[in-house]
NUGUVEX-999199 format. One record per atom (N, C-alpha, C, O): x, y, z; atom name; residue in three letters. Coordinates in steps of 0.2 Angstrom, whole numbers, plus 5000, padded with zeros to 4 digits. Each point is the difference from the previous one (the first is absolute). Last residue first. Example, Ala and Ser with C-alpha at 12.3 -4.5 7.8 and 13.67 -1.06 7.14 Angstrom:
REM residues 2
<X 5064 Y 4989 Z 5035 atom N type SER>
<X 5004 Y 5006 Z 5001 atom CA type SER>
<X 4996 Y 5005 Z 5003 atom C type SER>
<X 5003 Y 5006 Z 5001 atom O type SER>
<X 4999 Y 4966 Z 4999 atom N type ALA>
<X 4996 Y 5006 Z 5000 atom CA type ALA>
<X 5004 Y 5006 Z 5000 atom C type ALA>
<X 5005 Y 4999 Z 5003 atom O type ALA>
//
This chain:
REM residues 130
<X 5023 Y 5046 Z 4887 atom N type HIS>
<X 5003 Y 4993 Z 5000 atom CA type HIS>
<X 5004 Y 4999 Z 4993 atom C type HIS>
<X 5002 Y 4995 Z 4999 atom O type HIS>
<X 4985 Y 5025 Z 5008 atom N type ARG>
<X 5007 Y 5000 Z 5001 atom CA type ARG>
<X 5003 Y 4993 Z 4999 atom C type ARG>
<X 5006 Y 5000 Z 5000 atom O type ARG>
<X 4970 Y 5004 Z 5001 atom N type LYS>
<X 5003 Y 5003 Z 4994 atom CA type LYS>
<X 5008 Y 5000 Z 5000 atom C type LYS>
<X 5003 Y 5001 Z 4994 atom O type LYS>
<X 4985 Y 4992 Z 5025 atom N type ALA>
<X 4999 Y 4995 Z 4994 atom CA type ALA>
<X 5003 Y 5003 Z 4994 atom C type ALA>
<X 5002 Y 4996 Z 4996 atom O type ALA>
<X 4997 Y 5018 Z 5023 atom N type VAL>
<X 5006 Y 4995 Z 5001 atom CA type VAL>
<X 4999 Y 4995 Z 4994 atom C type VAL>
<X 5005 Y 4997 Z 4997 atom O type VAL>
<X 4978 Y 5020 Z 5004 atom N type PHE>
<X 5007 Y 5003 Z 4999 atom CA type PHE>
<X 5005 Y 4994 Z 5000 atom C type PHE>
<X 5005 Y 5000 Z 4996 atom O type PHE>
<X 4974 Y 4994 Z 5010 atom N type GLU>
<X 5000 Y 5001 Z 4993 atom CA type GLU>
<X 5007 Y 5003 Z 4998 atom C type GLU>
<X 5003 Y 4998 Z 4995 atom O type GLU>
<X 4992 Y 4999 Z 5028 atom N type ASP>
<X 5001 Y 4993 Z 4996 atom CA type ASP>
<X 5001 Y 5001 Z 4993 atom C type ASP>
<X 5004 Y 4997 Z 4997 atom O type ASP>
<X 4991 Y 5022 Z 5016 atom N type MET>
<X 5007 Y 4998 Z 5001 atom CA type MET>
<X 5001 Y 4993 Z 4997 atom C type MET>
<X 5005 Y 4999 Z 4997 atom O type MET>
<X 4974 Y 5010 Z 5002 atom N type TYR>
<X 5004 Y 5004 Z 4996 atom CA type TYR>
<X 5007 Y 4998 Z 5001 atom C type TYR>
<X 5004 Y 4999 Z 4995 atom O type TYR>
<X 4980 Y 4990 Z 5018 atom N type ARG>
<X 4999 Y 4998 Z 4993 atom CA type ARG>
<X 5005 Y 5004 Z 4996 atom C type ARG>
<X 5003 Y 4998 Z 4995 atom O type ARG>
<X 4996 Y 5008 Z 5027 atom N type LEU>
<X 5004 Y 4994 Z 4999 atom CA type LEU>
<X 4999 Y 4997 Z 4993 atom C type LEU>
<X 5005 Y 4998 Z 4997 atom O type LEU>
<X 4983 Y 5022 Z 5009 atom N type LEU>
<X 5007 Y 5001 Z 5000 atom CA type LEU>
<X 5004 Y 4994 Z 4999 atom C type LEU>
<X 5005 Y 5000 Z 4996 atom O type LEU>
<X 4972 Y 4998 Z 5006 atom N type LYS>
<X 5002 Y 5003 Z 4994 atom CA type LYS>
<X 5007 Y 5001 Z 4999 atom C type LYS>
<X 5003 Y 5000 Z 4995 atom O type LYS>
<X 4989 Y 4991 Z 5027 atom N type ARG>
<X 4999 Y 4996 Z 4994 atom CA type ARG>
<X 5002 Y 5003 Z 4993 atom C type ARG>
<X 5004 Y 4997 Z 4996 atom O type ARG>
<X 4996 Y 5012 Z 5028 atom N type ALA>
<X 5006 Y 4999 Z 4996 atom CA type ALA>
<X 4999 Y 4996 Z 4994 atom C type ALA>
<X 5005 Y 4999 Z 4996 atom O type ALA>
<X 4982 Y 5019 Z 5021 atom N type ASP>
<X 4999 Y 4994 Z 4997 atom CA type ASP>
<X 5006 Y 4999 Z 4995 atom C type ASP>
<X 5002 Y 5004 Z 4996 atom O type ASP>
<X 4989 Y 5015 Z 5018 atom N type ASN>
<X 5003 Y 4995 Z 5004 atom CA type ASN>
<X 5000 Y 4993 Z 4997 atom C type ASN>
<X 4998 Y 4995 Z 5003 atom O type ASN>
<X 4994 Y 5027 Z 4987 atom N type LYS>
<X 4995 Y 4994 Z 5002 atom CA type LYS>
<X 5003 Y 4995 Z 5005 atom C type LYS>
<X 4997 Y 4995 Z 5002 atom O type LYS>
<X 5015 Y 5025 Z 4991 atom N type ARG>
<X 4993 Y 5002 Z 5002 atom CA type ARG>
<X 4996 Y 4994 Z 5002 atom C type ARG>
<X 4996 Y 5001 Z 5005 atom O type ARG>
<X 5026 Y 4995 Z 4987 atom N type LEU>
<X 5000 Y 5003 Z 5006 atom CA type LEU>
<X 4993 Y 5002 Z 5003 atom C type LEU>
<X 4998 Y 4999 Z 5005 atom O type LEU>
<X 5005 Y 4992 Z 4973 atom N type ALA>
<X 5001 Y 4995 Z 5005 atom CA type ALA>
<X 5000 Y 5003 Z 5007 atom C type ALA>
<X 4998 Y 4997 Z 5005 atom O type ALA>
<X 4999 Y 5017 Z 4977 atom N type ASP>
<X 4994 Y 4996 Z 5001 atom CA type ASP>
<X 5002 Y 4995 Z 5006 atom C type ASP>
<X 4995 Y 4999 Z 5004 atom O type ASP>
<X 5023 Y 5014 Z 4988 atom N type SER>
<X 4995 Y 5004 Z 5004 atom CA type SER>
<X 4994 Y 4996 Z 5002 atom C type SER>
<X 4997 Y 5001 Z 5005 atom O type SER>
<X 5019 Y 4989 Z 4981 atom N type LEU>
<X 5002 Y 5000 Z 5007 atom CA type LEU>
<X 4995 Y 5004 Z 5004 atom C type LEU>
<X 4999 Y 4999 Z 5006 atom O type LEU>
<X 4997 Y 4999 Z 4971 atom N type VAL>
<X 4999 Y 4994 Z 5003 atom CA type VAL>
<X 5002 Y 5000 Z 5008 atom C type VAL>
<X 4997 Y 4997 Z 5004 atom O type VAL>
<X 5006 Y 5022 Z 4983 atom N type ARG>
<X 4993 Y 4999 Z 5001 atom CA type ARG>
<X 4999 Y 4994 Z 5004 atom C type ARG>
<X 4996 Y 4999 Z 5004 atom O type ARG>
<X 5026 Y 5006 Z 4988 atom N type ASP>
<X 4998 Y 5004 Z 5006 atom CA type ASP>
<X 4992 Y 4999 Z 5002 atom C type ASP>
<X 4999 Y 5000 Z 5006 atom O type ASP>
<X 5015 Y 4992 Z 4975 atom N type ILE>
<X 4997 Y 4995 Z 5005 atom CA type ILE>
<X 4998 Y 5004 Z 5006 atom C type ILE>
<X 4997 Y 4997 Z 5005 atom O type ILE>
<X 5014 Y 5013 Z 4975 atom N type HIS>
<X 4993 Y 4998 Z 4999 atom CA type HIS>
<X 4997 Y 4995 Z 5005 atom C type HIS>
<X 4994 Y 4999 Z 5000 atom O type HIS>
<X 5029 Y 5010 Z 5001 atom N type THR>
<X 4995 Y 5005 Z 5002 atom CA type THR>
<X 4992 Y 4997 Z 4998 atom C type THR>
<X 4996 Y 5002 Z 5004 atom O type THR>
<X 5029 Y 4988 Z 4999 atom N type ALA>
<X 4994 Y 4998 Z 4996 atom CA type ALA>
<X 4994 Y 5004 Z 5003 atom C type ALA>
<X 4996 Y 4998 Z 5004 atom O type ALA>
<X 5033 Y 4997 Z 4997 atom N type TRP>
<X 4995 Y 5005 Z 5001 atom CA type TRP>
<X 4994 Y 4998 Z 4996 atom C type TRP>
<X 5000 Y 4999 Z 4994 atom O type TRP>
<X 5014 Y 4981 Z 5012 atom N type GLY>
<X 5002 Y 5006 Z 4998 atom CA type GLY>
<X 4994 Y 5005 Z 5001 atom C type GLY>
<X 4995 Y 4998 Z 5003 atom O type GLY>
<X 5005 Y 4978 Z 5003 atom N type SER>
<X 4997 Y 5003 Z 4994 atom CA type SER>
<X 5003 Y 5006 Z 4997 atom C type SER>
<X 4998 Y 5002 Z 4995 atom O type SER>
<X 5011 Y 4975 Z 5020 atom N type TYR>
<X 4999 Y 5007 Z 5000 atom CA type TYR>
<X 4997 Y 5003 Z 4994 atom C type TYR>
<X 5003 Y 4998 Z 4994 atom O type TYR>
<X 5002 Y 4978 Z 5022 atom N type ALA>
<X 4998 Y 5002 Z 4993 atom CA type ALA>
<X 4998 Y 5008 Z 5001 atom C type ALA>
<X 4997 Y 5001 Z 5004 atom O type ALA>
<X 5019 Y 4982 Z 5011 atom N type LEU>
<X 4996 Y 5007 Z 5000 atom CA type LEU>
<X 4999 Y 5001 Z 4993 atom C type LEU>
<X 5004 Y 5003 Z 4996 atom O type LEU>
<X 5002 Y 4976 Z 5010 atom N type VAL>
<X 5002 Y 5003 Z 5006 atom CA type VAL>
<X 4997 Y 5007 Z 5001 atom C type VAL>
<X 4998 Y 5002 Z 5005 atom O type VAL>
<X 4992 Y 4977 Z 4980 atom N type TRP>
<X 5002 Y 5007 Z 5000 atom CA type TRP>
<X 5003 Y 5002 Z 5007 atom C type TRP>
<X 4995 Y 5001 Z 5005 atom O type TRP>
<X 4995 Y 4978 Z 4988 atom N type ARG>
<X 5005 Y 5001 Z 4995 atom CA type ARG>
<X 5003 Y 5007 Z 5001 atom C type ARG>
<X 5005 Y 5001 Z 4996 atom O type ARG>
<X 4976 Y 4992 Z 5016 atom N type GLY>
<X 5005 Y 4996 Z 5002 atom CA type GLY>
<X 5007 Y 5001 Z 4996 atom C type GLY>
<X 5005 Y 4999 Z 5002 atom O type GLY>
<X 4971 Y 5011 Z 5003 atom N type TYR>
<X 5005 Y 5002 Z 4995 atom CA type TYR>
<X 5006 Y 4997 Z 5002 atom C type TYR>
<X 5006 Y 5004 Z 5001 atom O type TYR>
<X 4975 Y 4988 Z 5010 atom N type ARG>
<X 4997 Y 5003 Z 4994 atom CA type ARG>
<X 5005 Y 5003 Z 4995 atom C type ARG>
<X 4999 Y 4999 Z 4994 atom O type ARG>
<X 5004 Y 4980 Z 5025 atom N type ARG>
<X 5002 Y 5007 Z 4998 atom CA type ARG>
<X 4996 Y 5002 Z 4994 atom C type ARG>
<X 5000 Y 4997 Z 4995 atom O type ARG>
<X 4990 Y 4984 Z 5020 atom N type LYS>
<X 5005 Y 5001 Z 4995 atom CA type LYS>
<X 5001 Y 5007 Z 4999 atom C type LYS>
<X 4995 Y 5004 Z 5000 atom O type LYS>
<X 4990 Y 4991 Z 5017 atom N type GLU>
<X 5004 Y 4994 Z 5000 atom CA type GLU>
<X 5006 Y 5000 Z 4995 atom C type GLU>
<X 5005 Y 4997 Z 5002 atom O type GLU>
<X 4984 Y 5025 Z 5011 atom N type VAL>
<X 4999 Y 4996 Z 4994 atom CA type VAL>
<X 5004 Y 4994 Z 5001 atom C type VAL>
<X 5005 Y 5000 Z 5003 atom O type VAL>
<X 4982 Y 5021 Z 5012 atom N type PRO>
<X 5006 Y 4996 Z 4999 atom CA type PRO>
<X 4998 Y 4995 Z 4994 atom C type PRO>
<X 4995 Y 4999 Z 4998 atom O type PRO>
<X 4992 Y 5024 Z 5001 atom N type ASP>
<X 5000 Y 4993 Z 5004 atom CA type ASP>
<X 5007 Y 4997 Z 4999 atom C type ASP>
<X 5003 Y 5001 Z 4995 atom O type ASP>
<X 4987 Y 5026 Z 5004 atom N type THR>
<X 5002 Y 4995 Z 4996 atom CA type THR>
<X 5001 Y 4993 Z 5005 atom C type THR>
<X 5000 Y 5001 Z 5006 atom O type THR>
<X 4992 Y 5028 Z 4994 atom N type PRO>
<X 4999 Y 4993 Z 5002 atom CA type PRO>
<X 5002 Y 4995 Z 4995 atom C type PRO>
<X 4998 Y 5000 Z 4994 atom O type PRO>
<X 5013 Y 5024 Z 5009 atom N type LEU>
<X 4994 Y 4998 Z 4997 atom CA type LEU>
<X 5000 Y 4992 Z 5002 atom C type LEU>
<X 5005 Y 4997 Z 5001 atom O type LEU>
<X 5008 Y 5026 Z 5010 atom N type THR>
<X 5000 Y 4993 Z 4998 atom CA type THR>
<X 4993 Y 4998 Z 4998 atom C type THR>
<X 4995 Y 5001 Z 5003 atom O type THR>
<X 5018 Y 5023 Z 4997 atom N type VAL>
<X 4994 Y 4997 Z 5001 atom CA type VAL>
<X 5001 Y 4993 Z 4998 atom C type VAL>
<X 5001 Y 4998 Z 4994 atom O type VAL>
<X 5015 Y 5025 Z 5012 atom N type ILE>
<X 5000 Y 4993 Z 4998 atom CA type ILE>
<X 4993 Y 4997 Z 5002 atom C type ILE>
<X 4998 Y 5000 Z 5006 atom O type ILE>
<X 5013 Y 5024 Z 4994 atom N type GLY>
<X 4993 Y 4998 Z 4999 atom CA type GLY>
<X 4999 Y 4993 Z 4998 atom C type GLY>
<X 4996 Y 4998 Z 4996 atom O type GLY>
<X 5026 Y 5014 Z 4996 atom N type THR>
<X 4996 Y 5001 Z 5006 atom CA type THR>
<X 4993 Y 4997 Z 4999 atom C type THR>
<X 4998 Y 4998 Z 4995 atom O type THR>
<X 5030 Y 5002 Z 4994 atom N type HIS>
<X 4993 Y 5000 Z 4999 atom CA type HIS>
<X 4997 Y 5001 Z 5007 atom C type HIS>
<X 5003 Y 5000 Z 5005 atom O type HIS>
<X 5020 Y 5001 Z 4993 atom N type ARG>
<X 4998 Y 5001 Z 4993 atom CA type ARG>
<X 4993 Y 4999 Z 4998 atom C type ARG>
<X 4998 Y 5002 Z 4994 atom O type ARG>
<X 5015 Y 4993 Z 5027 atom N type HIS>
<X 4998 Y 5007 Z 4999 atom CA type HIS>
<X 4998 Y 5002 Z 4993 atom C type HIS>
<X 4998 Y 5006 Z 4999 atom O type HIS>
<X 5002 Y 4970 Z 5016 atom N type ASP>
<X 5003 Y 5003 Z 4994 atom CA type ASP>
<X 4997 Y 5007 Z 4999 atom C type ASP>
<X 4994 Y 5001 Z 5000 atom O type ASP>
<X 5000 Y 4981 Z 5017 atom N type ARG>
<X 5005 Y 5005 Z 5002 atom CA type ARG>
<X 5003 Y 5005 Z 4994 atom C type ARG>
<X 5003 Y 5005 Z 5001 atom O type ARG>
<X 4983 Y 4975 Z 4996 atom N type CYS>
<X 4996 Y 5005 Z 5003 atom CA type CYS>
<X 5004 Y 5006 Z 5003 atom C type CYS>
<X 4997 Y 5006 Z 5001 atom O type CYS>
<X 5013 Y 4976 Z 4988 atom N type ILE>
<X 4996 Y 5004 Z 4995 atom CA type ILE>
<X 4996 Y 5005 Z 5004 atom C type ILE>
<X 5000 Y 5006 Z 4998 atom O type ILE>
<X 5013 Y 4979 Z 5015 atom N type SER>
<X 5004 Y 5004 Z 4996 atom CA type SER>
<X 4996 Y 5004 Z 4995 atom C type SER>
<X 5002 Y 5006 Z 5000 atom O type SER>
<X 4987 Y 4978 Z 5012 atom N type THR>
<X 5002 Y 5005 Z 5005 atom CA type THR>
<X 5005 Y 5005 Z 4996 atom C type THR>
<X 4999 Y 5006 Z 5001 atom O type THR>
<X 4992 Y 4976 Z 4987 atom N type LYS>
<X 4995 Y 5004 Z 5002 atom CA type LYS>
<X 5003 Y 5006 Z 5004 atom C type LYS>
<X 4998 Y 5006 Z 4999 atom O type LYS>
<X 5016 Y 4976 Z 4997 atom N type MET>
<X 4999 Y 5004 Z 4994 atom CA type MET>
<X 4995 Y 5006 Z 5001 atom C type MET>
<X 5001 Y 5005 Z 4999 atom O type MET>
<X 5002 Y 4978 Z 5017 atom N type ILE>
<X 5006 Y 5004 Z 5000 atom CA type ILE>
<X 4999 Y 5005 Z 4994 atom C type ILE>
<X 5002 Y 5006 Z 5001 atom O type ILE>
<X 4981 Y 4978 Z 5001 atom N type HIS>
<X 5000 Y 5005 Z 5006 atom CA type HIS>
<X 5006 Y 5005 Z 5000 atom C type HIS>
<X 4999 Y 5006 Z 5001 atom O type HIS>
<X 5000 Y 4975 Z 4984 atom N type LEU>
<X 4996 Y 5005 Z 4998 atom CA type LEU>
<X 4999 Y 5006 Z 5005 atom C type LEU>
<X 5000 Y 5006 Z 4998 atom O type LEU>
<X 5012 Y 4975 Z 5008 atom N type ASN>
<X 5004 Y 5004 Z 4995 atom CA type ASN>
<X 4995 Y 5005 Z 4997 atom C type ASN>
<X 5003 Y 5006 Z 4999 atom O type ASN>
<X 4987 Y 4979 Z 5017 atom N type PRO>
<X 5006 Y 5004 Z 5003 atom CA type PRO>
<X 5004 Y 5005 Z 4995 atom C type PRO>
<X 5001 Y 5005 Z 5002 atom O type PRO>
<X 4981 Y 4980 Z 4989 atom N type GLU>
<X 4998 Y 5006 Z 5005 atom CA type GLU>
<X 5005 Y 5004 Z 5003 atom C type GLU>
<X 5000 Y 5006 Z 5000 atom O type GLU>
<X 5004 Y 4982 Z 4976 atom N type THR>
<X 4999 Y 4998 Z 5007 atom CA type THR>
<X 4998 Y 5006 Z 5004 atom C type THR>
<X 5002 Y 5005 Z 4999 atom O type THR>
<X 4993 Y 4999 Z 4977 atom N type GLY>
<X 5005 Y 4996 Z 5003 atom CA type GLY>
<X 4998 Y 4998 Z 5006 atom C type GLY>
<X 4994 Y 5000 Z 5002 atom O type GLY>
<X 4999 Y 5020 Z 4978 atom N type GLU>
<X 4998 Y 4993 Z 5003 atom CA type GLU>
<X 5006 Y 4997 Z 5002 atom C type GLU>
<X 5006 Y 5000 Z 4997 atom O type GLU>
<X 4983 Y 5026 Z 4994 atom N type LEU>
<X 5006 Y 4996 Z 5002 atom CA type LEU>
<X 4997 Y 4993 Z 5003 atom C type LEU>
<X 4995 Y 5000 Z 5003 atom O type LEU>
<X 4998 Y 5024 Z 4982 atom N type PHE>
<X 4997 Y 4993 Z 5002 atom CA type PHE>
<X 5007 Y 4996 Z 5002 atom C type PHE>
<X 5004 Y 5000 Z 4996 atom O type PHE>
<X 4989 Y 5028 Z 5000 atom N type GLN>
<X 5005 Y 4995 Z 5000 atom CA type GLN>
<X 4996 Y 4994 Z 5003 atom C type GLN>
<X 4997 Y 5000 Z 5005 atom O type GLN>
<X 5002 Y 5027 Z 4985 atom N type ALA>
<X 4996 Y 4994 Z 5002 atom CA type ALA>
<X 5005 Y 4994 Z 5000 atom C type ALA>
<X 5003 Y 5000 Z 4995 atom O type ALA>
<X 4996 Y 5030 Z 5005 atom N type PHE>
<X 5004 Y 4993 Z 4999 atom CA type PHE>
<X 4995 Y 4995 Z 5002 atom C type PHE>
<X 4995 Y 5001 Z 5004 atom O type PHE>
<X 5000 Y 5025 Z 4986 atom N type HIS>
<X 4999 Y 4994 Z 5005 atom CA type HIS>
<X 5005 Y 4995 Z 4999 atom C type HIS>
<X 5003 Y 4999 Z 4994 atom O type HIS>
<X 4995 Y 5021 Z 4992 atom N type ARG>
<X 4997 Y 5003 Z 5007 atom CA type ARG>
<X 5001 Y 4994 Z 5005 atom C type ARG>
<X 5000 Y 5002 Z 5006 atom O type ARG>
<X 5010 Y 4992 Z 4974 atom N type GLY>
<X 5002 Y 5007 Z 5001 atom CA type GLY>
<X 4997 Y 5003 Z 5006 atom C type GLY>
<X 5004 Y 5004 Z 5004 atom O type GLY>
<X 4994 Y 4973 Z 4991 atom N type SER>
<X 4996 Y 5004 Z 4995 atom CA type SER>
<X 5002 Y 5007 Z 4999 atom C type SER>
<X 4998 Y 5004 Z 4996 atom O type SER>
<X 5013 Y 4971 Z 5011 atom N type LEU>
<X 5000 Y 5007 Z 5001 atom CA type LEU>
<X 4996 Y 5004 Z 4995 atom C type LEU>
<X 5002 Y 5000 Z 4994 atom O type LEU>
<X 5003 Y 4973 Z 5017 atom N type LEU>
<X 4997 Y 5004 Z 4995 atom CA type LEU>
<X 5001 Y 5008 Z 5002 atom C type LEU>
<X 5000 Y 5001 Z 5006 atom O type LEU>
<X 5009 Y 4971 Z 4999 atom N type LEU>
<X 5000 Y 5007 Z 5002 atom CA type LEU>
<X 4998 Y 5005 Z 4994 atom C type LEU>
<X 5002 Y 4999 Z 4995 atom O type LEU>
<X 4998 Y 4973 Z 5015 atom N type VAL>
<X 4999 Y 5005 Z 4994 atom CA type VAL>
<X 5000 Y 5007 Z 5003 atom C type VAL>
<X 4997 Y 5001 Z 5006 atom O type VAL>
<X 5013 Y 4972 Z 5003 atom N type GLY>
<X 4995 Y 5005 Z 4999 atom CA type GLY>
<X 5000 Y 5005 Z 4994 atom C type GLY>
<X 5004 Y 4999 Z 4996 atom O type GLY>
<X 5009 Y 4982 Z 5024 atom N type THR>
<X 4999 Y 5001 Z 4993 atom CA type THR>
<X 4994 Y 5005 Z 4999 atom C type THR>
<X 4996 Y 5001 Z 5005 atom O type THR>
<X 5024 Y 4989 Z 5014 atom N type LEU>
<X 4994 Y 5003 Z 4999 atom CA type LEU>
<X 4999 Y 5001 Z 4992 atom C type LEU>
<X 5005 Y 5001 Z 4997 atom O type LEU>
<X 5014 Y 4991 Z 5019 atom N type ARG>
<X 4996 Y 4996 Z 4996 atom CA type ARG>
<X 4993 Y 5002 Z 4999 atom C type ARG>
<X 4995 Y 4996 Z 5001 atom O type ARG>
<X 5025 Y 5015 Z 5009 atom N type LEU>
<X 4994 Y 4998 Z 5004 atom CA type LEU>
<X 4996 Y 4995 Z 4997 atom C type LEU>
<X 4995 Y 4998 Z 5003 atom O type LEU>
<X 5023 Y 5011 Z 4985 atom N type GLU>
<X 5003 Y 4998 Z 5006 atom CA type GLU>
<X 4995 Y 4997 Z 5005 atom C type GLU>
<X 5001 Y 4995 Z 5003 atom O type GLU>
<X 4992 Y 5015 Z 4976 atom N type SER>
<X 5004 Y 4994 Z 4999 atom CA type SER>
<X 5002 Y 4997 Z 5007 atom C type SER>
<X 5000 Y 4994 Z 5001 atom O type SER>
<X 4990 Y 5027 Z 5000 atom N type ASN>
<X 4995 Y 4995 Z 4998 atom CA type ASN>
<X 5003 Y 4993 Z 4999 atom C type ASN>
<X 4998 Y 4995 Z 5002 atom O type ASN>
<X 5016 Y 5024 Z 5001 atom N type ARG>
<X 4997 Y 4998 Z 5006 atom CA type ARG>
<X 4995 Y 4994 Z 4999 atom C type ARG>
<X 4999 Y 4995 Z 5004 atom O type ARG>
<X 5012 Y 5015 Z 4977 atom N type ALA>
<X 5004 Y 4996 Z 5004 atom CA type ALA>
<X 4997 Y 4998 Z 5007 atom C type ALA>
<X 5001 Y 4994 Z 5002 atom O type ALA>
<X 4986 Y 5018 Z 4983 atom N type GLU>
<X 5002 Y 4994 Z 4997 atom CA type GLU>
<X 5005 Y 4996 Z 5004 atom C type GLU>
<X 4999 Y 4994 Z 5001 atom O type GLU>
<X 4995 Y 5028 Z 5006 atom N type ALA>
<X 4994 Y 4995 Z 5001 atom CA type ALA>
<X 5002 Y 4993 Z 4997 atom C type ALA>
<X 4998 Y 4995 Z 5003 atom O type ALA>
<X 5017 Y 5023 Z 4995 atom N type ILE>
<X 5000 Y 4998 Z 5007 atom CA type ILE>
<X 4994 Y 4995 Z 5000 atom C type ILE>
<X 5001 Y 4995 Z 5004 atom O type ILE>
<X 5001 Y 5015 Z 4975 atom N type SER>
<X 5006 Y 4996 Z 5002 atom CA type SER>
<X 5000 Y 4997 Z 5007 atom C type SER>
<X 5002 Y 4994 Z 5001 atom O type SER>
<X 4980 Y 5020 Z 4992 atom N type ARG>
<X 5000 Y 4994 Z 4996 atom CA type ARG>
<X 5006 Y 4996 Z 5002 atom C type ARG>
<X 5000 Y 4994 Z 5002 atom O type ARG>
<X 4999 Y 5028 Z 5006 atom N type ILE>
<X 4995 Y 4996 Z 5003 atom CA type ILE>
<X 5000 Y 4993 Z 4997 atom C type ILE>
<X 5000 Y 4995 Z 5004 atom O type ILE>
<X 5014 Y 5020 Z 4987 atom N type ASN>
<X 5002 Y 4999 Z 5006 atom CA type ASN>
<X 4995 Y 4995 Z 5004 atom C type ASN>
<X 5002 Y 4995 Z 5003 atom O type ASN>
<X 4993 Y 5014 Z 4976 atom N type ALA>
<X 5005 Y 4995 Z 4999 atom CA type ALA>
<X 5002 Y 4998 Z 5007 atom C type ALA>
<X 5002 Y 4994 Z 5000 atom O type ALA>
<X 4983 Y 5023 Z 5000 atom N type ILE>
<X 4997 Y 4994 Z 4998 atom CA type ILE>
<X 5005 Y 4995 Z 4999 atom C type ILE>
<X 4999 Y 4994 Z 5002 atom O type ILE>
<X 5009 Y 5027 Z 5003 atom N type GLU>
<X 4997 Y 4997 Z 5006 atom CA type GLU>
<X 4996 Y 4994 Z 4998 atom C type GLU>
<X 5001 Y 4995 Z 5004 atom O type GLU>
<X 5009 Y 5017 Z 4978 atom N type ALA>
<X 5005 Y 4997 Z 5005 atom CA type ALA>
<X 4997 Y 4997 Z 5006 atom C type ALA>
<X 5003 Y 4995 Z 5002 atom O type ALA>
<X 4983 Y 5016 Z 4983 atom N type ASP>
<X 5002 Y 4994 Z 4997 atom CA type ASP>
<X 5006 Y 4997 Z 5004 atom C type ASP>
<X 5000 Y 4994 Z 5001 atom O type ASP>
<X 4983 Y 5026 Z 5001 atom N type ALA>
<X 5003 Y 4996 Z 5005 atom CA type ALA>
<X 5003 Y 4993 Z 4998 atom C type ALA>
<X 5000 Y 4996 Z 5004 atom O type ALA>
<X 4986 Y 5024 Z 4987 atom N type ASN>
<X 5008 Y 5000 Z 4998 atom CA type ASN>
<X 5003 Y 4996 Z 5005 atom C type ASN>
<X 5006 Y 5001 Z 5002 atom O type ASN>
<X 4971 Y 5004 Z 5000 atom N type GLN>
<X 5001 Y 4996 Z 4994 atom CA type GLN>
<X 5007 Y 4999 Z 4998 atom C type GLN>
<X 5002 Y 4996 Z 4996 atom O type GLN>
<X 4993 Y 5006 Z 5030 atom N type THR>
<X 4998 Y 5004 Z 4994 atom CA type THR>
<X 5001 Y 4996 Z 4994 atom C type THR>
<X 5003 Y 4995 Z 5000 atom O type THR>
<X 4991 Y 4996 Z 5026 atom N type LEU>
<X 5005 Y 5001 Z 4995 atom CA type LEU>
<X 4997 Y 5005 Z 4994 atom C type LEU>
<X 4994 Y 5000 Z 4999 atom O type LEU>
<X 4996 Y 4990 Z 5021 atom N type LEU>
<X 5002 Y 5006 Z 5001 atom CA type LEU>
<X 5006 Y 5002 Z 4995 atom C type LEU>
<X 5003 Y 5005 Z 5001 atom O type LEU>
<X 4974 Y 4977 Z 5000 atom N type SER>
<X 5007 Y 5001 Z 4998 atom CA type SER>
<X 5002 Y 5008 Z 5002 atom C type SER>
<X 4996 Y 5004 Z 4999 atom O type SER>
<X 4985 Y 4979 Z 5012 atom N type SER>
<X 5000 Y 5006 Z 4996 atom CA type SER>
<X 5008 Y 5001 Z 4999 atom C type SER>
<X 5004 Y 5001 Z 5005 atom O type SER>
<X 4984 Y 4974 Z 4998 atom N type SER>
<X 5003 Y 5006 Z 5004 atom CA type SER>
<X 5000 Y 5006 Z 4995 atom C type SER>
<X 5000 Y 4999 Z 4994 atom O type SER>
<X 4991 Y 4973 Z 5010 atom N type VAL>
<X 5000 Y 5006 Z 4995 atom CA type VAL>
<X 5002 Y 5006 Z 5005 atom C type VAL>
<X 4997 Y 5001 Z 5005 atom O type VAL>
<X 5005 Y 4970 Z 4997 atom N type TYR>
<X 4999 Y 5007 Z 5002 atom CA type TYR>
<X 5000 Y 5005 Z 4994 atom C type TYR>
<X 5003 Y 4998 Z 4995 atom O type TYR>
<X 4997 Y 4974 Z 5013 atom N type LEU>
<X 4999 Y 5004 Z 4995 atom CA type LEU>
<X 4998 Y 5007 Z 5003 atom C type LEU>
<X 4996 Y 5001 Z 5004 atom O type LEU>
<X 5015 Y 4973 Z 5003 atom N type TRP>
<X 4998 Y 5007 Z 5002 atom CA type TRP>
<X 5000 Y 5004 Z 4994 atom C type TRP>
<X 5004 Y 5000 Z 4995 atom O type TRP>
<X 4997 Y 4972 Z 5015 atom N type THR>
<X 5000 Y 5005 Z 4995 atom CA type THR>
<X 4998 Y 5007 Z 5003 atom C type THR>
<X 4997 Y 5001 Z 5005 atom O type THR>
<X 5013 Y 4972 Z 5001 atom N type ALA>
<X 4996 Y 5006 Z 5002 atom CA type ALA>
<X 5001 Y 5005 Z 4994 atom C type ALA>
<X 5004 Y 4999 Z 4996 atom O type ALA>
<X 4997 Y 4973 Z 5003 atom N type PHE>
<X 5003 Y 5006 Z 4999 atom CA type PHE>
<X 4996 Y 5006 Z 5003 atom C type PHE>
<X 4994 Y 5000 Z 4998 atom O type PHE>
<X 5008 Y 4971 Z 5004 atom N type MET>
<X 4996 Y 5006 Z 5000 atom CA type MET>
<X 5004 Y 5006 Z 5000 atom C type MET>
<X 5005 Y 5001 Z 5004 atom O type MET>
//
C-alpha cells in the first residue's frame, strides 16, 4: 500500500522564474529518488499542483519540506486514497512546464475540493509523455 498526497498552492514565482523552476525540479527529482517517491508536478503560473506517492514516512518527510518552501503559499490538500499500485510509478517527477491553460482545472479543484478532474488531467499529461 502506498500513501498519496495531492495539493494545490498559490505560486509566488513570476513568469521570469526559470532558474527557480529548474532549482525546484532538480531538488525534487533528487529527493523523490532518494525517498522513493513518484509523481507529477504542474505549474499554471498562478498555481502549483503536485501528486506524490510512496511510503507514509517518506511522503511525510517530503510534505514537511514542501510546506516550508517560500516559493508558494496557501497549500490545500485535496482528498486522495492510498493505492495498491503506484499511479505514476515510472516518474520520479513528471513536470509539465508552464501551462497557463490548466489554471481553470486547478481553480475548480480548489473550489470544489475535488481531485478527480485534476487527476484525470495529470493522467492524460503523463500518458502523452510515454
